[in-house]
N, C-alpha and C positions, 0 to 999 in steps of 0.2 A: 386864390379861389379856382382859377383855371386848371392849375395842376391837380387840385382835388377832384374835379370832374373828369379829367383825363384818366386818373387812376381808377375811378369807378367804372370806366368803360371796359376795364379788364375783367369785371365780375361776370358778365355773361359767358365768356370763354372758360373762366374758372368753374362756373356752374356746370358746363358741359363736361369738363374733366372729372369733376366729382361724381356726376351721374354715371359716367363711364365706368367708374370703379364699382358701382352697384352691379353692373352686368358682369364685371370681371370676377368679383368676389360675391358669389350668390348666397353665402351662408351668414352674412352679418348685416342683413337688412330684413325688414318684414313688410314688403310691398305686395299689393294685390292679393293679400291673404286675409284670413279671418282676423278680426281685431283681438289683440291680447289684453289682459287686465292692465289697467292704467295705474301707475304707482300712486298718484295722488288719490285715486278712488280707493285703493287698498289701504292707504294711510288713514283715510276718513273712516273706513269700516272698522279699523283697529280702534280708533278713538271712540267710536260709538259703542263698540264691544266693551271697552274699558269703563265707559260710563255705566253700563249695565252691571259689570262686575264690581265696581266700586262707586256706587251712586253717591252724589253729593260732594265728591272730592275735586273733580276737575271740570265738571260741566255745570249744569244748573244747580244752584243752591236753593235753600229753603224747601227742600223735599221733606215730606212727612207722610204719615200713614194714610192721610186722606187723599193725597194726589199721586202717590208713587205708582199705583196701579195704572193710572192713565198715562203717566210719563213713560214708564217702562213698556207698556203696551204699544204706545206710539213709536218708540224707538225700535221695538221688535218688528213692527210693520214695515218701517223704512228699511231696516236691515235685511229683511226677507227679500225685498225687491233688489237691493244692491248686491246681495250675495248671489242671488239667482243669476244676475248678469255676469259677475266675475267668475263664478263657477262655470257657467256656460262658455265663456271666452277661454278659460283655462282648459276645459275639456276639449273644446274644438281645436285649440292649438296643439294639445296633446303633449306639451313639453318639448316639441321639436321646432324646427325652423320653418316648417311649411304645413299647410293643411288645405284640404279641399272638401268643403261640406256641401253635399247635395241637399236639396230641400228636405228630403226624407231623413237624411242623417242629421240635419240641423234640428228637425223636430224631435228626433230621438234624444239628441243631446240636451235639448231644452227640458224634456221630461226627466232625464237623469239628473240634471242640475237642480231642478225643482225638488226632487226627492232628497238629494244630498243636502240641500239647504236646510230642509226641515230636520234631517238627521243631525246636522251640525248644531242647529239652534237647540235641539233637545239635549245636547251635551252641556249647555251652559250651566245648569245647576251643579253638576258634578265638578266642572272646572272651577266654579266659584268656591266650592267646598275645599278643593285642593289648594287654591290660592290663599284661602283663609289660614290653612296650616302653614303655608310658606311665609305668610306675614308673621305668624306666631314664632316660627323658627328664627326669623331675622331679629325679632324683638328679644327672644330669649338668648340668642347667640351673640349679641353685641351690647356690651355694658355701656357704650356711649349713647345708645338709643333710649329716648325718654318715653316713647309711646308707640303704639301700633300705627297711629295716625302719621307719625314721622316716617315710618317705613313706607307707607303708601304714597305719601307726598314726595319723599326725597331719595329713596334708595334705587339706584340704577339696576341693582341686582333683581329687585322685584319687577321692575319694568321689563327687563329681558325675559324673566321667567314667565311673566304674564303673557307676553306675546308668544313665547315658546309653547305654552300650554294650549293657546288658541291654535297656533300653527300645527301643532302635533295632532290635534283633533281633525284638522283639515287633511293633514297627511294621511291619517288612518282611513279617511274616506276615499283615498285614491285620487284626490284632485292634484294634477300636476302643476308645477311651476309656482302656484300661489303660495304654498307654505314657505318656500325659500324667499319669496318676495317679502313675506311678513317678517321672518326672522332677520333678514338682511336690513330691513327698515329699523328694527330694534338694534341691530349691530351698529348701524350708523349713528344712532342716538346715544348708545351706552358704552360702546367699545367692547361689548360682550357678544361673542359669536357662538350661538347654540344652534346646531343643525336640528330641523324639525323632526328628523327621524330618530333622534336619540330617545331613549326610554328613561324617564326620571321619576323617582318615587316621591313620597310625601315628605313634607317638612324640609324642603331644599332651600339652602341659603348660600348666596354668593355675596361675600363681604367686599366692599369697595368695587371690585369687578373688572376694572379696565384690563383688557388684554386676555381675558378668559376665553378659551376655545374648547368646545365640546363637540366631538365628531359624531357623524351620523349613526354609527352602530354602537355608541356608548350605552351601557346599562348602568344606571345609578340607583342605589337603594334609598332607604328612608333615613332622614336625619343626617344628611351629608352636608358638609360645609366646605366651600372653596373660597380661597382668597385670590386677590388680583394676580394676573399673569399666569394662572394655572392652565396647562395644556393637557387635554385628554385626547391624544391623537393617534395616528397610525404609525407603526414602526416601518412598514414597507408597503409597496403597492404591487401585489402579485399580478402577473399577466398570463393570459391563456396561450394556447398553441399558435394563435395568430398575432401574438404580440400586443393584444388589446388588454386594457386594464380589466381585471375581474371586479365587477361593481357590486355584487351581492354578498361577498364574503364579510365576515365580522373582522373589522380592521382596528377597532378602538377598544379600550379597556373596559372591564367591569369593576365598578366601585360598590362594595357591599355596604350594609347599614352602618351608621354611626362612625363614618370616616371623616377625618379632617385632613385637608390638603392645603398646606401653607403656600405663601406667595412664590410665584415663579417656578414652582415644581412642574416637572414634565413627566407624564405617565403615558407610555406608548404601547401599542400592540393589542390585537384582538384576543390573544391568549393570556394577556396580563390581567390578573385578578388581585385587587387590593382587598384583603380579608376584613371582615367586620371589626369595628372598634379599633381600627388602626390609625396611625398618624404618619403622614408623609411631610417631612420638614421642608423648609424653604430651599429652593434651588436644587432639590434632588432630581436626578435623572433616573427614572425607573422603567425598565423594560422587561422585568420578570415578576412573576406573582409573589406575593408575600402572604403568610398565613394570618389568621385573625389575631387581633390584639398585639400588633407589631408596630414598633416605631422605627422609621427610617430617617436618618439624618446624614448630611454630608459632614466630613471631618471639619471641626471648627478651624477657621482660618487663623493663621498666625499674624495678628494685627501689628502693624508698625506705626507707632505714634510718636510724634515729636512735640515736646512742650515748648511753647514760644518763649518761656522764661529760661529755658535751658537749651540753647541752640545746639549744643554739642551732645546733648543727651538723647539717645535713641532707645526706645523701649520696645520690647517685643512681647506681644501677648497681653498687654495691659492697656487700659485706658487711663489717661491722666485727668 
């Protein structure tokens, strides 16, 4: 027991050493600055928004026409206050590592945050209409699915798309930081990484989903289906004359309407366009555009199979 307390006496010195690193590396802490959005608060807002988008599925049950008005109205009132707070925090922070808000600037940010909160809430009906089409796409695109309820309850692809559509609306309002916090929360839950800046059309379906990556400047049309492990990424990262990354260029591909991209395919480059009604097969590596109604497949592998009943028999290209 004495040894235990002797070891604890080292902690004050260790504390001083850790705090010294805050002074040495001034870019990886957020001290003495405006508060940033809290991850737990953001997660709670997402859950409240999902309850409005899909009422009766994951929150309160026994909702019906006589009480839904009061329930949703109460949720909206609470969300308004929560969103005003996180919008204000994100705007004050500005997406950087520091901020200094004078009382006048803070009042201006409060007014902007309040207006943008209302603008965001006004988008909810259209977001819900879009998600209704995404649910329909999942049900029609997966023969294993028994109902649209199953899609809403069970499909990680819909979870990721739901948070993406909410985050994209926040992104379009010019709120910094918060959209990435939202989609990274969904990424941690589903394994699906959709940047909130991507532009995604109607009837979007991600089947299975784990490992899907969709970059910030992707443009995706209507009725597009992706399978697990698909990457829609950048081919290269151009730099300016100062050696800094060019951040506003289109770096990610365009996927036109009615395209299917199978598992583990990789499509790269801002100039790469996958024409409408095309199919990209599993494990394809694509860095150039393909015209509409095109199928791209890798050459079929030469499978080597040994039958356990014929130890010396080795077969090429066939399964036993």
